N, C-alpha and C positions, 0 to 999 in steps of 0.2 A: 161616540165612544159612552161608556156606563160609566156615571160618576161613582167613585169610591162608596159615600156612603148609602146609595141605592145597590149596590154589590153586597155591602155588609149586612144589608135588609134581609136580602133576599139567603145570606148566608147565615143570620142568626135565626130567622124561621125555620131553615133546616135542620140546625144545629140542635133547636128547641125541640123538634118533634123527632130527631136520631135518638138526642138524648133519652127521650123517654124509655126508646126501645133496645137502649145500650148497644146502638150501633156506630157510634162516632165516629171509630177509626175504620168499618168498612164500609161506610159511604164514602170516607175522604178518599180512600184506595179504589173505589169504584168511580168516582168524580175524576178523578186524577186518570183514570185507563181511559174512558171518556177522551177526557180533554185531551191526551196524548193522540189518541185515532184522528180525531179531527186536527189534530197538528201534523198528521203522518199523511192523511186522506184527504189532498187539498180539493180534490174534487166535491167532496160527500160535503166538507168545510162551506165551499161558496154555493152548493146548492141548496143549504139550508140556511144560508143568508139572502140568497137572492130574492128582492120584494118582488118581482114577478112570476115567481112560482107561486101555485096555490098552495093554502095552508094545508089543505089536504091531503095533498101530495109531499109534503113537508113531514107530513104528521106519518105518511105511510111508509116513508122513508126513512125515518127516526125508529118508529116501531120496529121495523125488521131488524136494524143494525142493533135493536137493545133487547130485542130477544133472541138474537146469537151471542151476546155476549151473558146472557144470562144474570143482569142486574139483580138486586133487592128490587121490589117495587117501589118502597120508599125512594130509590135514585131513579127509577126509572119516572115516577110520577113528578118527580123533580125536577129532571131535562127536558119531560112533555110541558111546565109549568113554562118553562126558560123559553122553549120554541114559539108558544103560544105568546107571549109576553115579548116576542123578538129581543131577546136577549142571550140567548143560546152562543152568538159570536162572541162573548164576552165571559164565554165562561172560565177561564183561565183567572179574572179579577174575583169572581166568585169565589171560587177554587181557593184562592189566595185568602179571600177573607174569614174563609170555611174555617182553611187551618191553624189561623189566629186566633178563631174564637175557640176552635177544639183544645189549643197548647192553653188558652188562658184559661179554659174549665176545669183541665185537668192538672193544670198549676206546671205544666212543664213548658221548656223553651228549646227552640231548635238553635244548634250551632253551626253555623256552616263553616267545615276545616278545608283549609286547601292545604297542600302537600306537595311538594318534589315529586314523587316517587308514593306508589301504593302502599298504604300502613295495614299490618298486620291485624287480626282482630284483637289481639292482649293489647298492642298498642292502642288500638280506636276504645278499648273498654278503659285504659287505664286516663286517657285524654278524656273520657267522658265522666268520669269521676272526677278529674283534678278543677275540670269547669264547674262540675255542679257544687264542688266546694266555694270556688269563687261566686257564683250567682247566686247560690242558697237556693235552685231549683230544679226540677228534675230536668235533666239533658238528654237530648235525642242529636243524635249526629248527621249531618250530611256530608259526606266527604268526596271532595274534588281532587282531581289531580291535574296541577300545573308547574310542568318543569322549568319554567321560567321564574320561580322562584329560588331557585338553584339548591336550595335545602334548607330546614326548619320547618315550623307552620304557621300558619294565619288562619287562627278561629274569628269566627264573627257571631255576634249575639245580639240580635237586633240593631242597635246602631253601634255597640260597642265592637272595638274592633283589638285583638291582642296579634301584633304582627312579631312574631318570630323569627321572620325568614331570613334566609341570608342575605339576598338582594337588599333586602331593607337596613341590615347591618352592616356590610358594605357600603353603601349610599351614606348613613350615618358615620362610618369612618372616612370617607372620601371628604364628608362636606367638615368637618372637625380638623382634618389635615389642612383643608383649604383655609378654614378660617385661622388656626394655628399657626400657618407663614401670613396672612396678608393681615390677622390682627397684632403681628409683632413688627411688621415691616422687614425691610430685605436687613438680611444681616451683613455684615462688612466681612469680607472672606479672612483679613487679617486684622487682628485687634491691637493694635500697636501702644 
């Protein structure tokens, strides 16, 4: 497995080159698209990761896939470099490091928001603006749906978690009720 620092080095090199051509976000989207393709097409992923397959065969297969995707030359070159270095199987780690470096460079943060029901566009915009006020940076949302939280929202920005879910509020209420009953001890039924 690729070490985080090695993934970050690959990502930093790509960020530096992509920033010079002002393609930071476009390159991220293309890398994410290719990483998604590898997740979906197991046979391709296994073929490109197989050490017994000749490098020229892997390169030929990669070139055919990349030609059909019509990626930018920088993305194509970078993916070839990863293939030649034997690092293509860990593209997801490089992609995460790349995204973090791009966010840092652009002064923005990602907020992963979990809601019980789909959020409408205006609600997402109000939430994004409110989170920007809280963290003092530009925020972009990644919205997920989880009916298990019952209601409300959970927003995670880096290691900070703002949990306003109904499930958590009910758990806190339950805990307070249990502590309140046991802290005072059993009450007599009749106080003579």
